[in-house]
N, C-alpha and C positions, 0 to 999 in steps of 0.2 A: 454934572461935575460933582466930584467928591473931594472935600477938603480933608486932609489927613492930619489931625492935630498932633503935635509932638513928634512927628516922624519926618525926617528929611531923606526921602528916597532918592535913588539915582534916576536921573531923567532917562526915559525909554527902557527902564528895567522891566522885563516881562514878569508877570505874576498871574496866578489863578485866583480870581475873585469868586468866592462862594456867596451867592445871593439868593436866598429863599429856595435853596436846593439846586439852583443852576450853578454849573461850574464854567466860568467864563475866562477864556484866555484874554488878558488885557495887558496894558503897560502903564506905568506912571508917566505923566507928562508934566513938565514944569510950566506953569501958567504965568507966574510972577515970582520974584524972589521969595522963597519960603512958602510958596503956595503951589500945590500939586493937584492934579486931577487924574482920573482914570480914563483911558481910551480903550474901548473894546476892540478886539481884532475884528476885521470885517467878516471873517469866516469862523467866528467863535462857536456858532451852532454846530458846524461840521466837526469841530475839535472837542465838543463838550464831553463825549464819552471818554476820550483819552485824558482830558483834564480831570474828570471825576476819578479815573483810575490813578492818576498821579497824586491827587490829594489823598485818596484812601491809602495809597502806599506810604505816604508820609505820616498820617495821623490815625489810620484805621477808619472806623465809621465816621461819616460827616455828621456832626451833631450841632454845629453852629456856623453862622456866616463868618467870613473873615478873608484875609489875603494870605496866600500861600506861595512858596517858591514855585516857579515854573521850570520844569526840566528843559535843558537846552534843546534836546531833540524834539520837544513839542513846540518850543518858542520859534524855532526856525520854520515851522509850518504855518505860523500865523501870517496873515495878510493884513497890512495896515493901509487904511484908506488914504 
């Protein structure tokens, strides 16, 4: 579970989480009022190359971890457990 301080994201909003070089298609999940976590897509490994390309298209070279917008055409391919 990841707590996101100071940010109130939209529940189920798909994002790409860059974590130690991995590009993971995930979504925000509301756990409690004002508390959100990150749920990885069940097939994030299969989507990783496309997720990396999407982040690089937004920011160029990936130099740090973070959360990035997930393009709709990639988000629809995510499978949620």
